[in-house]
Structure formats: C-alpha cells, structure tokens
C-alpha positions in Angstrom: 8.1 20.7 4.4 9.5 20.4 7.9 10.3 17.1 9.6 6.9 16.8 11.3 5.1 17.4 8.0 7.3 14.7 6.4 6.6 12.2 9.2 2.8 12.9 8.9 3.0 12.5 5.1 4.9 9.2 5.6 2.3 7.9 8.1 -0.5 8.8 5.7 1.2 6.9 2.9 1.8 10.1 0.9 5.6 9.7 0.3 7.0 7.8 -2.6 10.1 5.5 -2.1 12.6 8.3 -2.6 10.7 10.6 -0.2 10.7 7.8 2.4 14.5 7.3 2.0 15.2 11.0 2.3 13.0 11.2 5.4 14.8 8.3 7.1 18.2 9.6 6.1 17.2 12.9 7.9 15.9 10.9 10.9 19.2 8.9 11.1 21.3 12.0 10.7 19.7 13.8 13.6 19.3 10.7 15.7 15.5 10.8 16.0 15.0 7.5 14.2 16.2 5.9 17.4 13.9 7.8 19.8 10.6 7.7 17.8 8.3 4.7 18.1 9.9 1.4 17.3 8.8 1.2 13.7 11.1 4.1 12.9 14.2 2.5 14.4 13.4 -0.9 12.8 12.9 0.7 9.4 16.0 2.8 9.7 18.0 -0.3 10.6 16.5 -2.2 7.6 17.5 0.7 5.3 21.0 0.7 6.8 21.3 -3.1 6.6 20.3 -3.1 2.9 23.0 -0.4 2.2 20.5 2.2 1.1 21.4 4.6 3.9 24.7 4.6 5.6 24.9 4.7 9.4 25.8 8.4 9.3 22.6 9.1 7.3 24.2 9.5 3.8 22.1 7.9 1.0 23.7 5.4 -1.4 21.6 6.1 -4.5 23.0 3.1 -6.4 21.9 0.7 -3.7 18.5 2.4 -3.6 18.0 2.0 -7.3 19.1 -1.7 -7.1 16.3 -2.1 -4.6 13.8 -0.6 -7.0 13.7 2.9 -5.5 13.8 5.7 -8.1 15.9 8.5 -6.6 
C-alpha cells in the first residue's frame, strides 16, 4: 500500500492499532502529519506525547503495547 491508500484505509476505519501507529510514524517522518488537515497533526502530537512515536517518527513498541496496541 502506498501512503494515500493507507490514509484512505485509516479514514474508513480499516486499520488496526498497529496499522495506525505505522501510518502516523510515516507521516511524522516525512512531515506530512503537520500539513494534512488538523486531525492528523493533533493525532500525531498525541502519539508523540504518549511516547508511542518519537518526534523523529521512530516507534517505541513497548510504549505502544503499554497503551494496549499490539505491534
């Protein structure tokens, strides 16, 4: 899947927790999380604030699992 397909799957509710985390990690890494509609930036910031995704886009799998996301 390319990024557009992943975004469409996310918006249709077709991604599980891990899929969402991987999508947002990609969006943070390439900077598009901050230029898409506001929801994406707010969600990216929430994932960073919770320690699930680092500001550089790397995923902390332990933090994700502690938040109930199976990676």
